[in-house]
Backbone as a ProteinNet text record, in pm:
[ID]
protein_1_A
[PRIMARY]
XXXXXXXXXXXXXXXXXXXXXXXXXXXXXXXXXXXXXXXXXXXXXXXXXXXXXXXXXXXX
[TERTIARY]
78	-25.3	72.7	224.8	287.8	335.7	380.6	459.9	354.7	168.5	123.8	129	114.4	78.7	137	280.4	363	383.3	409.4	352	304.6	140.1	33	82.1	121.3	175.5	264.2	392.3	438.9	384.6	320	212.2	83	108.6	91.7	-114.3	-133.2	-232.3	-253.6	-279.6	-378.9	-434.8	-481.4	-606.5	-564.6	-587.6	-635.5	-777.9	-848.4	-1012.9	-984.5	-1103.6	-1099.5	-1270.1	-1359	-1482	-1413	-1548.8	-1522.3	-1681.6	-1727.5	-1791	-1808.2	-1872.1	-1857.9	-1905.5	-1860.9	-1849.2	-1722.8	-1643.9	-1469.3	-1434.6	-1438.4	-1432.6	-1260.8	-1178	-999.7	-997.7	-1030.1	-980.2	-1041.5	-1168.4	-1194.7	-1053.9	-1085.3	-1001.5	-830	-761.5	-655	-693.5	-776.6	-721.3	-786.1	-901	-873.5	-741.9	-664.8	-565.3	-407.1	-468.2	-329.7	-405.6	-482.3	-481.1	-616.1	-690.6	-830.2	-945.3	-1046.2	-1189.8	-1220.5	-1360.9	-1512.6	-1578	-1604.2	-1698.3	-1821.1	-1800.1	-1980.3	-2033.9	-2112.7	-2231	-2291.4	-2319.8	-2418	-2505	-2569.7	-2630.6	-2575.3	-2529	-2505.5	-2663.9	-2614.4	-2713.9	-2744.8	-2698.7	-2708.3	-2737.6	-2806.5	-2865.9	-2791.3	-2635.7	-2527.6	-2487.6	-2476.7	-2386.5	-2261.5	-2223.1	-2026.2	-2016.8	-1920.2	-1841.2	-1711.9	-1732.6	-1629.8	-1547.4	-1339.1	-1283.3	-1182.5	-1158.1	-1038	-920.9	-736.2	-733.8	-639.8	-630.2	-556.1	-404	-303.6	-216.4	-72.1	-135.2	-57.5	-56.2	7.6	106.4	129.3	119	112.3	162.9
-118.4	-20.8	142.7	109.2	276.3	283.8	128.7	221	226.7	146.3	216	392.6	445.8	565.3	647.4	577	669.2	770.7	578.7	663.6	683.8	645.9	838.8	921.3	971.2	1106	1163.2	1038.2	1127.4	1130.1	1087.5	1133.1	1233.9	1273.4	1442.6	1381.4	1267.1	1299.8	1329.6	1430.3	1445.7	1329.3	1273.4	1190.7	1039.9	940.8	804.7	792.4	672.2	639.3	469.3	453.7	351.2	248.2	167.1	125.3	-17.8	-46.9	-188	-236.4	-358.1	-342.8	-360.1	-375.9	-426.9	-575.3	-641.4	-772	-852	-734	-713.5	-598.5	-680.5	-519.5	-555.3	-687.9	-607.9	-547.6	-566.5	-398.6	-339.2	-288.7	-146.7	-151	-173.3	-177.2	-104.9	-195.5	-189.1	-27.3	2.8	95.9	227.5	202.9	327.6	279.2	216.9	222.1	319.5	282.2	410.5	514.8	525.8	685.7	758.4	622.4	649.6	693	774.5	837.3	744.6	770.4	733.5	769.4	784.9	1011.6	991.8	882	793	668.4	622.5	482.2	515.1	280.7	321.7	238.9	229.7	95.8	78.4	-36.7	-58.4	-125.5	-170.4	-159.9	-316.1	-431.4	-574.7	-526.8	-411.2	-406	-389.8	-413.3	-452.1	-262.3	-308.5	-155.3	-119.4	-57.7	-95.4	64.2	99.1	185.8	209.6	380.2	499.5	528.9	537.7	494.5	707.6	724.7	851.8	902.1	866.9	954.8	986.5	1123.6	1251.7	1279.3	1219.6	1175.7	1356.7	1439.6	1595.7	1579.5	1683.5	1704.9	1581.1	1396.4	1329.3	1327.5
-76	-58.7	-51.2	72.8	35.8	-30.8	-92.4	-295.1	-342.5	-309.9	-486.6	-444.6	-328.3	-215	-240.7	-259.1	-317.9	-518.9	-560.2	-673.3	-747	-670.5	-695.8	-592	-548.8	-525.6	-659.5	-687.3	-748.3	-894.3	-929.8	-1021.8	-1004	-917.9	-955	-877.7	-901.3	-776.3	-616.7	-561.1	-413.5	-363.4	-389.9	-300.9	-336.7	-315.1	-320.9	-185.3	-265.3	-274.8	-313	-244.3	-225	-144.3	-197.5	-188.8	-108.1	0.7	43	65.7	199.1	272.6	333.6	445.8	633.9	650.3	584.4	543.2	570.5	534.8	469.8	559	732.4	835.1	836.7	795.9	780.3	740.5	602.6	464	494.4	537.4	654.7	695.8	808.3	949.9	882.6	806.8	749.5	662.8	620	549.6	670.9	723	850.5	927.8	966	1040.7	926.9	838.3	669.1	684.4	790.3	743.1	650.1	615.5	526.5	579.2	583.3	592.4	517.9	587.6	588.2	483.5	363.1	319	267.2	255	153.6	212.3	187	190.9	-3.8	52.4	-161.1	-97.3	-176.9	-224	-356.3	-397.7	-525.3	-664.6	-756.8	-876.4	-736.9	-724.8	-662.4	-490.5	-501.3	-284.3	-219.2	-227	-116	-77	25.6	54.9	51.6	30.5	-75.1	110.3	110.9	221.7	61.2	125.4	32.1	118.6	77.3	182.9	42	161.6	107.3	177.9	94.2	142	119.4	225.6	136.3	148.3	-21.1	35.3	16.8	-23	-19.1	102.9	231.2	295.1	443.5	383.2	492.7	563.8
[MASK]
++++++++++++++++++++++++++++++++++++++++++++++++++++++++++++

């Protein structure tokens, strides 16, 4: 994840965003521990609730 975020920063991006579901709690916890914030939730076309997380990369 650190290498990915470094590449993203080096290529001019300020934020990285990911999506997960509550049933994949280990992924949710990993993202939160690594500086992601929950910014949204929504119901997809299949009726499943998704959690949108975002991390600001500038001034990290």
